[in-house]
N, C-alpha and C positions, 0 to 999 in steps of 0.2 A: 295883866290885861291880855297878853298874848296867850297864856294858858287858858284863860276863860274863853277867848275867841275860838281856840281849838276845840273846846268842849261843847260849843253851841251846836245844837242838833236841829235839823230841818224837820218841819212837819210833813211837807211833801216836796218832792224833787223831780224835775224833768231835765234830763241830760240827753242831747242828741248829737251824735258825732256825724260829721259830714265830710265826704270825700268825692273825688271825681274819677271817671274812667272814660277812655276813648275807644269807640268801636262803631263800625258802620251800622247805621240804623236801617233795619229791614225786618221783614216778617220772620226771618230765621232767628234774629236776636230775640224777638218777642217770644217765639216758641221755645227758645232755649231756656228762658227764665220761667216760663209757664211749666216746663217739665221739672223745674226745681221747686214746685209748690208755691210760686208767686202768683197772686191773684190780681187781675187788672182792676184798678179802682173805677167805680162807676158812680158819678155824681149827676144828679138831675139839676137842672137850672132852677133851683128852688128860690123861695121868696127871700131867704136870708142872703144868699149870694147876689141876687138881683138888687137888693136894697143896700148892699155893702160895697160891692166892687164894680168898677167899670167893666163893660163887656169884654174888652181886650184882655184884661188881667184875669177875670174869672174863667174865660175860656182857656187861656194859656195854662193856668195853674190848677184848675178844678174840672171844668167841663170836658175839655179835650176834643172839640168837634172840628177844629181847623187843622190843616196840615202843618201849621207852624206851632201847634200846641205840644206841651210835654205829655207823654204817656206815662202814667204812674202805676207801678206795681207795688204790692206789699205782702208781707207774711208775718205771722206772729211767732216769735221765738220764745222758747221756755227753757233755755239752757243757761248754764253758768260760764263765766270766763274768769280765769285767774292770771293776773299779771305779776311779773317779778319786777320790783323796784329796788335798785341798789341804794343802800345807805352806808354809813361809815363802817358798820360792823358786819352786816350780812345782807341776804336778799329778803326784802319784805314782800310778802304775798298780799296782793290787793284783789279782793273778790268783788264781782258784780254779776248781776243777772242781765240777760239780754231781753229786750222787749220787742217792739215793732221794728222790722226792717223795711225800708222803703227804697224804691228805685225810681228815679225821675229821668226818663229817656227822652232826649231831644232829637229832632229831625236832623240837626247838623252834625250829630255824632259825638258831641261832648256831653256826657251823662253824669248824673249825680246819684249818690247813695247816702242814706242816713241810717244810723244804728242807735236805737234807744238803749241807754245804759242805766240800769237801776242799781244804785249803790246798796250793798248789804248793810254797811254801817252808815248811820245817819249824821254823825258828827262832822263838822266842817273840815277838821284835820284829815279824816279818812277820805272824804269826798275830794279834797284837794289832791291827795295821793292818786285817787282814781283818775281825775282829769289829767294829771301830769302824765300818767302811764298811757292813757287812751289816746292822747293827741299825737304821740310820737310813733312814727312808722316802725322804728326798730326796737320798741319795747318787747321784751320777751314774754311769750304766752305759754303757759303750761296746758297742754292738751293731750289727755290720755297718756300721761307720763312722757310725752314728747315736748321738747321746747323748740319753739320757732318764733320768728318775728311776727308782730301784730299785723303788719301789712301782708305778709304771706298767708296768715290765717284768714284775713279778709278776702284775699284773692281766691282762696280755695273754698271757703264756706259761704261767702256772700255773693261773689261775682262769678262763680262757676269757672274758675281758672283764668279769667281775664286779668292780665297783668297790669298793674298800675305803678310799678317801680322797676327800675333797671337792675337786672342781676346778670353778672358776667358780661359778655360782649353783645348780647341782644339789646338793641336800643328800643325803649318804650317812649313814644312821642310825648305822651301826657306827663311823663316824669320830667320833661324839660322845663315845665312851668308850674307844676303842682306844688313844688316845695316838699319838705320832708315832715310836715306836720298837717294833721287833719284840723278841720274847723270844729268849734264847739258852740252849740246853742243850749244855754242852761238857764233854768228858772228855779230859784230857791225860795221856798215858803218857810219862814221862820217866825216863831211866836216872839216877836221882838219885845213886846211888853214884859214877857216873862224874864228875858235876859237883860232888860233895861238897855236895849240897843238904841243909841242916838243916831241922828242923821249922819253925823261925822263917822261914827263907827260903821254904819251901813256902807258908806262910800269907801271907807278903807277896805272893808271886806269885799266889796265889788271889785276894787282894784286887784286884791290878792287872788280872787277866784277868776277874774277876767284875764289876768296876765299869767295865770297858773303859777303863781309864786306861793311860797309857804305862808300859811295863815299867820298874820301879825307883821308881815313885811311892811305894808303901808302903815304909817303912824308909829313904826318902831324906829330902831336905830341900828339896823344891820347894814351889811355891805350892799345889799340889794334894795334898800329902802329908796323909793323914788325921790328925786329932787322936787321941791315944792312947785317950781315952775312947770315941770313936766307933768306932775300929778294934776295940776290945775288945767293944763292944756287938754289932757285926756277927759277930764270931767266936763269940759265945754260941750262935748257931744252927748252928754247924758240926757236921758228923757225922764223928767220928774213931773208928770202931770198931776198925779194924785199922791196924797201923803203916805199911802200905805206901801208904795213900792217905787224903786228907781231902776232904770234900764241903763246899762253902760255898753254901747256898741264899740267894739274895737276891731282891729284889722283881722285877727284870727278868731275872735270870740264875740259872742253876744250874750251878755249876762244880765239876769234880772234877779233882784233881791228885795224882799219886803215881807209883809204880813198879809194873810188872807188873799193870796194870789191864786193858789191852787186848792186851798182847803175850805170846806164849808160843812156845816152840820146837815145841810140839805143835800141828799145824794144827787138830785137832778141838777142843782146849781153847781155842785162840785164837778160833775161831768162836763157841763158847759164851760166852766172855767178852764178845765184841763184842755178841752178841744180848742178853746180860743188861742192858747199858746202852742199846743202841740200841732195844730193844723193851720189856723188862720194866720197868726203872726209868724210862725215858722216859715210859711211859704212866701211871705213878703221878704223875710231874711234870705231864703233860698234864691228868690228871683234876683236880688242884688248880687249874690255870689255867681249866679248864672251870667250876668252881665260882666262881672269882674274877670272871671276865668276865661270868658271868650275874648276879652281884651288881651289877656296874657297870650292866648292862643294865636290871635291874629298878628300880634307883634312878633311872636316866634316864627310864624310861617311867612311873614312878609318878604324875607330875603329869598325864599324859594321861588315864589311866583307872584310878583308884586301886582300884576294886572288882575289875576284871578282873585287874589286876596282882597284887593281893593274893591272889586265888584261884589264879592261876598259880604264884605264888611258894610258896604252901603246898604245892601239888602237887609242885613242883620239889624242895623240901626233903624231902618224904616219899619221893621216889624216889632222890635223888642224895646227900643229906647223910649219908654213911657215916662211922662212927666208926673202923672198922678195915677194912683191905683184905685182909690176909694172915694165914695161920697161922704165918708166920715172923716173926722179930723185926725183921730189917733192912728189909724193904719197909715195915713199919709205922713204923719209925723215920724213914725217908726221907719218908714221907707226912706224919707229924706235924711234923717239923722244917720242911719246905717250907711246909706249911700255916701254921705259925707265922710264918715270914718274910713270907708274903703277908698276914698279919693277917686271915685269913678269919674266925676265930671272933669277933674284935672287931667286924668289920663286920656279921657275921650278927646279933650281939646288938643292935647299934644299929639295924639295918634292921628287926629284929623289933619293937623298941620303937616304931619309926616306924609299922610295920604296926598295932600294937596301938592307938596313938593315932588313926590314921586310921580303924580299925574302930570305935573308940568314938565318934568324930565322926560317922561314917556312921550308926551306930545312933541317935544323938541326932537327926540330921537326918531319918532315916526315921520316928522317933517323932513329930517335929513335923509331917511331911507326912501321917502316918497320922491324927493328931489333926485336921488341917485337912480331910482327906477325910471323916472321921467327922462333922465339923461340917457339911460340905456335904450329906452324906447325911441327917443329922439335920434340916437345914433343909428338905430336900426332903420327907421323910416327915412333917414337922410340918404340911405343907399337907394338908388333908382330901382326900387322893387326887389323882390326876392330872386328873380331869375338869374342875376349874376352870381348869387351865392350858390344856387343849384348848379349852375354851369361849372363853377370852381370845384364843387363836390364831385361832379361827374368826371371831370378831368383827373381828380385824385383817384377815383375808383379805377379808371382805365390804367393809370400809371401803376397802381398796386395789383392790377389784374385780379380783382375780386368780383364775386357775383353780387347782384343787387341786394339780396337778403342779408348776407353776411356783412357786407360793407356798411349798409345803413344801420344795422343793429349795432355795429361797432361805433358808428358816429353818435347814435343815441346814447350809448353808454359813456362815451367821452364827454358829451354835453352834460349828462346827468352828474358825473363826477365833478366837472368844472363848476356846476351850479351850486354845489354844496356850500362853499364859502360865502357865495352871494346870498343864498337862502338863510344861512346862519346869521348873517348880518342884518338881513331884512326882518327876520322873525326871531329875535334873541330869546323871548320867553318860551317859544316852542322848543328851541334848542335846549334850554335849561331843563324843561320837562322831560324831554327824551333822555338826556344825560342822567337825570335823577332815577328814571325807571331802569335804565341800564345798570346803574350802580347798585340799586336795590336788588335787581335780578342776580347780579354777581355775588352780593352779600348772602 
């Protein structure tokens, strides 16, 4: 059975690799990618989009008219990529072609890229090898007789040198929460009737491909075969609306398998089917990743400047935390099931609890600082006017035998230095920000 599953061939395949990068969003960034042959996507607000998606989502992921929308660039690659995969005897070379490269640039500076990978070999065993290699940052890539890591190749060839992984002592912020694996969005069209694939076999293959395990792992008896309870818990999130295909959304992958998903004898129908997954459903998937990675980001940055992050997070939720995307049931179903598999709502709830606790602590600290400030002001006003203070200062000037200018400049400097501890206490967030800038400057 395992051998037969390995030899199953796909009729059509769509594999899109997804990663993130962090860079200030501005016109310079747009021009930078335009100089590398990326073309900006231009969608009209057509009838299909108006009939399918709510205005907020279609503008965010398609039209791009609002300042909060993603700006999308793409270019068509026609090159090959060769990965090296280690096995017990030697290095296995895994070949693929590159298709469309897309960039999804967000105003808040956390951006996405996707790379379409076209497998040279169509059997599931070879496709599984390709997915295993492509999702790992450190997979070796052979490029013009040079061997480098996959992540370095992407930084150089796709992102124009923008780093997404830490190398040496230089810290890359996005590497703190991106993990060491890319995400995979995959659709496999298989002539199931030809191979006598049952629903059980389809689901086993979905697990193998979705978890990037060797074909035959689920339903087999190997060391990595999933426990029945675990397997069933993963399948709870599956989407099986129609008999011809099943969708399995997982944390790192989104996998679709069935028959007649991407293939058709009618060229126009085939193109529409491809665009449905390549564009429409993929952008729903990407939108959930956009929410999830921003949660990672805000959690990571919270310790640096809690007030600033709190305000940015609230604005982010008001703009992007949509409950429904579409007027149709299937896009919403895909959206909600994938969102559930990413545990977005659970993390949102916990993060909002954290925000509330921090806000309460900030209010209490602000109240203490306000009371201190009022005490200082009260002490100042309790003195019968400022004249006695000026009289004492003038006596000091005469004792020191200093001129007016030099003496009062000295007094101002002394007061400024003495105020630093008070200001640091009254404005702790500003103090942290200044210290961070100073440390980064020294680095």
